[in-house]
Legacy VTK file of the C-alpha trace (Angstrom):
# vtk DataFile Version 3.0
C-alpha trace
ASCII
DATASET POLYDATA
POINTS 423 float
-68.842 50.459 66.613
-68.286 53.649 68.566
-65.227 53.946 70.781
-67.374 53.858 73.918
-69.043 50.644 72.774
-65.626 49.023 72.322
-64.499 50.255 75.750
-67.688 48.905 77.341
-67.177 45.507 75.690
-63.586 45.322 76.943
-64.779 46.203 80.445
-67.465 43.484 80.295
-65.006 40.825 79.128
-62.588 41.922 81.834
-65.226 41.589 84.576
-66.106 38.092 83.379
-62.471 36.992 83.208
-61.770 38.322 86.699
-64.874 36.606 88.094
-63.965 33.298 86.423
-60.302 33.373 87.477
-61.206 34.443 91.013
-63.623 31.539 91.356
-60.951 29.052 90.283
-57.923 30.585 92.000
-59.546 30.935 95.406
-58.977 27.177 95.720
-55.193 27.486 95.371
-54.397 28.353 99.027
-56.040 25.103 100.206
-54.860 22.840 97.368
-52.257 20.150 97.958
-49.460 21.674 95.899
-46.022 20.222 95.154
-42.797 22.162 95.601
-43.223 25.303 93.539
-40.560 26.826 91.302
-41.697 30.248 90.087
-40.097 32.815 87.744
-40.715 36.535 88.359
-39.978 39.325 85.893
-41.379 42.633 84.623
-42.424 43.917 81.220
-42.617 47.555 80.143
-45.497 48.989 78.122
-45.878 52.321 76.342
-49.106 54.352 76.342
-49.443 57.023 73.659
-49.726 60.717 74.401
-53.280 62.090 74.227
-52.610 65.827 73.844
-50.702 67.633 71.109
-49.593 70.132 73.762
-47.733 67.396 75.644
-46.458 64.628 73.373
-44.645 62.661 76.032
-45.550 58.997 76.286
-46.421 57.104 79.461
-44.386 54.055 80.455
-45.953 51.500 82.791
-44.460 48.278 84.121
-46.203 44.981 84.790
-44.796 42.355 87.136
-45.703 38.727 86.503
-44.995 35.330 88.062
-45.165 32.005 86.236
-44.696 28.437 87.440
-41.698 26.780 85.783
-43.327 23.343 85.552
-46.908 24.135 84.490
-46.483 27.600 82.962
-49.368 28.923 85.077
-49.229 32.709 85.475
-50.274 33.629 89.020
-50.622 37.320 88.277
-49.651 40.154 85.959
-50.031 43.457 87.761
-49.570 46.868 86.161
-48.418 49.817 88.290
-51.548 51.766 87.490
-54.877 52.638 89.121
-57.566 53.550 86.609
-60.210 54.399 89.221
-58.577 57.711 90.228
-58.720 61.184 88.682
-55.258 62.846 88.712
-56.651 66.381 89.050
-58.887 65.445 91.966
-56.102 63.560 93.749
-53.614 66.423 93.260
-56.148 68.923 94.585
-56.915 66.783 97.640
-53.224 66.054 98.278
-52.517 69.793 98.420
-55.528 70.515 100.640
-54.639 67.875 103.246
-50.921 68.746 103.234
-49.636 65.513 101.720
-46.644 67.249 100.118
-45.492 68.489 103.546
-45.284 64.938 104.927
-42.639 62.260 104.395
-43.914 59.912 101.696
-44.671 56.900 103.954
-47.104 58.995 106.028
-49.114 60.423 103.173
-52.662 59.501 102.247
-51.554 59.139 98.632
-48.151 57.599 99.307
-48.618 54.849 96.729
-49.251 57.263 93.856
-46.932 59.355 91.721
-47.870 62.987 92.365
-46.821 65.626 89.840
-44.332 67.527 92.035
-42.740 64.292 93.241
-42.174 63.223 89.647
-40.523 66.565 88.837
-38.287 66.198 91.888
-37.315 62.658 90.890
-36.152 63.934 87.507
-33.634 66.186 89.248
-32.296 63.623 91.712
-30.137 61.305 89.689
-29.885 59.725 86.289
-29.884 55.966 86.791
-29.550 55.362 83.042
-26.374 57.459 82.909
-25.003 55.624 85.962
-25.801 52.293 84.345
-24.027 53.199 81.103
-20.958 54.494 82.958
-20.727 51.350 85.076
-21.225 49.145 82.026
-18.380 50.871 80.217
-16.103 50.662 83.279
-16.832 46.970 83.829
-16.070 46.104 80.216
-12.871 48.150 80.367
-11.914 46.127 83.451
-12.222 42.864 81.526
-15.723 41.759 82.565
-17.719 39.834 79.990
-20.999 41.217 78.655
-23.294 39.645 81.233
-21.136 40.351 84.284
-20.803 43.945 83.075
-24.586 44.257 82.854
-24.980 42.847 86.363
-22.480 45.375 87.744
-24.220 48.170 85.841
-27.584 47.240 87.371
-26.125 47.525 90.879
-24.631 50.920 89.999
-27.955 52.184 88.622
-29.693 51.286 91.880
-27.122 53.168 93.930
-28.068 56.569 92.466
-31.812 56.231 93.036
-33.447 58.134 95.870
-35.205 54.875 96.729
-33.270 51.784 95.722
-36.512 49.782 95.558
-38.106 52.168 93.050
-38.213 50.589 89.607
-39.995 53.364 87.686
-37.784 55.090 85.134
-38.183 58.870 85.231
-37.352 60.711 82.039
-38.114 64.105 80.569
-39.613 62.406 77.509
-41.913 60.241 79.663
-44.966 61.629 81.461
-47.505 60.587 84.065
-50.869 59.369 82.706
-53.670 61.883 82.201
-56.369 59.225 82.672
-55.903 57.255 85.880
-52.769 57.391 88.017
-49.383 55.686 87.988
-48.582 53.755 91.148
-45.079 53.703 92.630
-43.762 50.406 91.362
-42.580 49.152 94.756
-46.207 49.180 95.955
-47.183 46.997 93.007
-44.202 44.726 93.677
-45.050 44.243 97.346
-48.717 43.596 96.562
-47.760 41.061 93.887
-45.514 39.104 96.254
-48.156 39.159 99.004
-50.693 37.712 96.559
-48.170 35.078 95.508
-47.416 34.157 99.140
-51.156 33.786 99.798
-51.800 31.597 96.751
-48.806 29.313 97.436
-49.168 29.100 101.212
-49.904 25.356 101.054
-46.840 24.470 98.961
-44.223 22.663 101.101
-41.379 24.640 99.460
-41.428 27.796 97.336
-38.420 28.679 95.163
-38.535 32.019 93.362
-36.243 32.991 90.490
-36.207 36.776 90.138
-34.961 39.212 87.566
-32.092 41.239 89.056
-33.771 44.160 90.815
-33.491 45.494 94.379
-37.257 45.966 94.531
-37.785 42.318 93.620
-35.501 41.221 96.449
-37.212 43.512 98.964
-40.714 42.481 97.915
-39.856 38.802 98.219
-38.336 39.236 101.680
-41.342 41.242 102.896
-43.822 38.581 101.812
-41.818 35.416 102.491
-39.544 36.339 105.433
-41.198 33.881 107.825
-40.899 31.069 105.312
-37.263 31.992 104.634
-36.547 31.646 108.356
-38.368 28.305 108.349
-36.290 27.303 105.285
-39.378 26.632 103.185
-38.768 29.552 100.804
-35.715 30.682 98.832
-34.974 33.203 96.119
-32.362 33.668 93.404
-31.515 36.462 91.042
-31.332 35.243 87.447
-29.736 37.344 84.751
-29.932 36.250 81.108
-28.176 37.735 78.106
-31.252 38.439 75.976
-30.023 40.989 73.434
-27.999 38.661 71.252
-28.351 37.473 67.673
-29.478 34.015 66.638
-25.914 33.174 65.617
-24.585 34.300 69.007
-27.211 32.216 70.797
-26.392 29.150 68.698
-22.689 29.652 69.371
-23.282 29.827 73.137
-25.483 26.712 73.099
-22.877 24.810 71.057
-20.104 25.800 73.471
-22.216 24.605 76.436
-22.851 21.268 74.728
-19.129 20.818 74.118
-18.438 21.405 77.829
-21.134 18.882 78.717
-19.617 16.271 76.384
-16.193 16.855 77.893
-17.605 16.232 81.403
-19.343 13.067 80.165
-16.088 11.752 78.697
-14.239 12.508 81.940
-16.934 10.946 84.150
-18.273 7.767 82.467
-21.171 6.078 84.216
-22.778 9.232 85.614
-26.328 10.101 84.619
-27.016 13.314 82.643
-28.402 14.953 85.807
-25.364 13.921 87.829
-23.110 15.385 85.142
-24.950 18.709 85.289
-24.796 18.725 89.101
-21.041 18.139 88.904
-20.675 21.035 86.454
-22.599 23.359 88.759
-20.519 22.317 91.778
-17.369 23.204 89.841
-18.891 26.600 88.986
-19.826 27.121 92.654
-16.115 27.042 93.470
-15.511 29.810 90.916
-18.329 32.196 91.864
-17.517 35.923 91.770
-18.810 38.722 93.991
-20.366 41.609 92.066
-21.717 44.875 93.447
-21.169 46.526 96.803
-23.488 44.003 98.529
-20.983 41.261 97.774
-23.563 39.082 95.995
-21.978 35.928 94.591
-22.897 35.046 91.016
-22.618 31.635 89.411
-22.139 30.973 85.696
-24.911 28.551 84.777
-23.347 25.710 82.761
-26.493 24.677 80.841
-27.561 26.817 77.892
-30.604 26.978 75.650
-31.653 29.247 72.804
-33.971 31.180 75.094
-31.278 31.511 77.770
-27.929 31.161 75.977
-25.843 32.748 78.744
-27.151 32.861 82.296
-25.858 33.974 85.715
-27.487 33.094 89.035
-27.195 34.602 92.529
-28.653 32.817 95.573
-30.156 35.540 97.762
-31.138 33.361 100.726
-28.098 31.104 101.040
-27.594 30.312 104.740
-24.979 27.602 104.169
-27.377 24.955 105.462
-27.763 22.965 102.224
-25.144 20.464 101.102
-23.400 21.106 97.801
-25.440 18.539 95.837
-28.726 20.057 97.041
-27.536 23.591 96.285
-26.308 22.549 92.831
-29.685 21.023 91.917
-31.411 24.257 92.936
-28.994 26.351 90.869
-29.763 24.061 87.920
-33.466 24.890 88.095
-32.883 28.660 87.938
-34.682 30.094 84.927
-36.929 32.938 83.800
-38.166 31.049 80.753
-41.736 30.441 81.983
-42.530 34.096 82.579
-40.576 35.294 79.542
-42.586 32.907 77.363
-45.795 34.465 78.684
-44.420 37.943 77.958
-43.521 36.856 74.415
-47.036 35.513 73.840
-48.549 38.753 75.155
-46.414 40.768 72.728
-47.367 38.573 69.780
-51.080 38.196 70.446
-52.014 41.632 71.819
-51.710 44.646 69.544
-51.760 46.970 72.587
-48.722 45.128 73.976
-46.623 44.896 70.804
-43.061 46.082 70.923
-43.184 49.760 69.955
-41.849 51.126 66.743
-40.899 54.759 66.510
-41.873 57.663 64.330
-39.433 60.426 65.124
-40.095 64.121 64.722
-38.190 67.297 65.504
-39.099 67.103 69.196
-37.669 63.558 69.394
-40.987 62.283 70.724
-42.125 58.808 69.809
-45.517 57.597 68.660
-46.402 53.916 68.835
-48.710 52.612 66.178
-50.741 50.074 68.176
-50.217 51.292 71.733
-53.153 52.197 73.946
-54.273 55.771 74.587
-56.106 54.788 77.759
-53.899 52.918 80.261
-56.966 51.279 81.781
-57.668 49.488 78.489
-54.123 48.102 78.487
-54.506 46.929 82.097
-57.793 45.156 81.311
-56.467 43.513 78.145
-53.458 42.135 80.044
-55.769 40.628 82.686
-57.967 39.135 79.974
-54.997 37.567 78.224
-53.683 36.035 81.470
-56.974 34.192 81.950
-57.021 32.981 78.323
-53.390 31.911 78.561
-53.960 29.928 81.766
-57.294 28.295 80.983
-57.836 28.291 77.203
-54.575 28.083 75.242
-53.059 24.578 75.040
-49.444 23.563 74.638
-47.881 20.688 72.731
-49.185 18.283 75.373
-52.745 19.486 74.581
-53.024 20.844 78.108
-53.430 24.352 79.471
-51.349 25.670 82.384
-54.461 25.418 84.581
-54.846 21.736 83.698
-51.230 21.009 84.590
-51.631 22.831 87.917
-54.909 21.107 88.772
-57.303 24.053 88.380
-59.051 22.631 85.294
-59.798 19.236 83.795
-59.943 20.408 80.178
-59.364 23.562 78.138
-62.060 26.105 78.972
-64.079 27.446 76.043
-64.039 31.224 75.705
-67.850 31.221 75.795
-67.762 29.580 79.213
-65.588 32.415 80.476
-67.641 35.163 78.811
-70.922 33.886 80.247
-69.571 32.667 83.577
-71.836 33.057 86.574
-70.509 32.420 90.062
-72.452 29.712 91.913
-74.895 31.066 94.479
-73.660 30.902 98.054
-75.983 28.800 100.194
LINES 1 424
423 0 1 2 3 4 5 6 7 8 9 10 11 12 13 14 15 16 17 18 19 20 21 22 23 24 25 26 27 28 29 30 31 32 33 34 35 36 37 38 39 40 41 42 43 44 45 46 47 48 49 50 51 52 53 54 55 56 57 58 59 60 61 62 63 64 65 66 67 68 69 70 71 72 73 74 75 76 77 78 79 80 81 82 83 84 85 86 87 88 89 90 91 92 93 94 95 96 97 98 99 100 101 102 103 104 105 106 107 108 109 110 111 112 113 114 115 116 117 118 119 120 121 122 123 124 125 126 127 128 129 130 131 132 133 134 135 136 137 138 139 140 141 142 143 144 145 146 147 148 149 150 151 152 153 154 155 156 157 158 159 160 161 162 163 164 165 166 167 168 169 170 171 172 173 174 175 176 177 178 179 180 181 182 183 184 185 186 187 188 189 190 191 192 193 194 195 196 197 198 199 200 201 202 203 204 205 206 207 208 209 210 211 212 213 214 215 216 217 218 219 220 221 222 223 224 225 226 227 228 229 230 231 232 233 234 235 236 237 238 239 240 241 242 243 244 245 246 247 248 249 250 251 252 253 254 255 256 257 258 259 260 261 262 263 264 265 266 267 268 269 270 271 272 273 274 275 276 277 278 279 280 281 282 283 284 285 286 287 288 289 290 291 292 293 294 295 296 297 298 299 300 301 302 303 304 305 306 307 308 309 310 311 312 313 314 315 316 317 318 319 320 321 322 323 324 325 326 327 328 329 330 331 332 333 334 335 336 337 338 339 340 341 342 343 344 345 346 347 348 349 350 351 352 353 354 355 356 357 358 359 360 361 362 363 364 365 366 367 368 369 370 371 372 373 374 375 376 377 378 379 380 381 382 383 384 385 386 387 388 389 390 391 392 393 394 395 396 397 398 399 400 401 402 403 404 405 406 407 408 409 410 411 412 413 414 415 416 417 418 419 420 421 422
């Protein structure tokens, strides 16, 4: 097959998946949903350089949300627009005077323009600030996870826009095919889509990776529901970069604490024991960062989340301690992280990169895409397959558990889907 034939096939499959998912998901806003507990996180992807004259890679981020109970992924959105030509946009931006205007008033405000990217490189090094804060926190006696939380706050402080999640680096470039979108625009759009899909849920609880943009996007989309006390959000920070032995050690220590609580409180149910443990941790919460956010040490550990800290972003002191403790207990990023793991394993374009260093210290990634648009389409395709086709141990798909399907959907039914005619 020629390259163009492969690209055309990917585009066809993508159109069919989008049409199928759109037909099913348009029912979500009117469905009778239960209380929804949703995990939100991002995943970074590398796109290979396409010119030997400029061997810098492109890094794009995708934000995704997954339901904790059903595993259903409501969206995975890449900060990229493949319909635009960078040269044409740059030329038009100069002609209409976009560079002379503050960013919010520009025609192309949502896009990374070349001069803006160069300026961002000179503003501040968030990675350096993060490393310095991490070192200082550890020197001050903070454990690994609390040090990372403090470092994340410090990294945000040096950014020109605290909501901007894109990492600017001299070894990372803007895409040559299509255009990179400022990540906060993608974040806000993602949360607005999520708010629309879950509008009929009586309560919406979101568990977010620690990021100022995540907090801002949630508040923009859900502020009315926060005021009505039908929506809440928490930061969740998990120690992910640990060995199997370290994870097993953390899980064993958590089990020992649980057994000690059971011995000290005979007659209580396992849930009541965990609630009691959380209430004790609530009394020991520490403020981290200049915002004074209070972080709780989650007492329950698993291999996927061996050490976890939680910060309630919308605490208005109107829930009793038992209610608050049960909500803290639910805090997890496991549902979305499991989807990310499956994407890495099943999609060659999304595999974790391996490096091939040369004298210029550039990196080439063996299976990464050369066209960002292909990566974006493949991620959308996988989301539909994950939700409607792949079954879990219960022989159900996430869509079945959520009520959007009665049985696993055959891939042929997605490929040859035709929307019903509107009468």
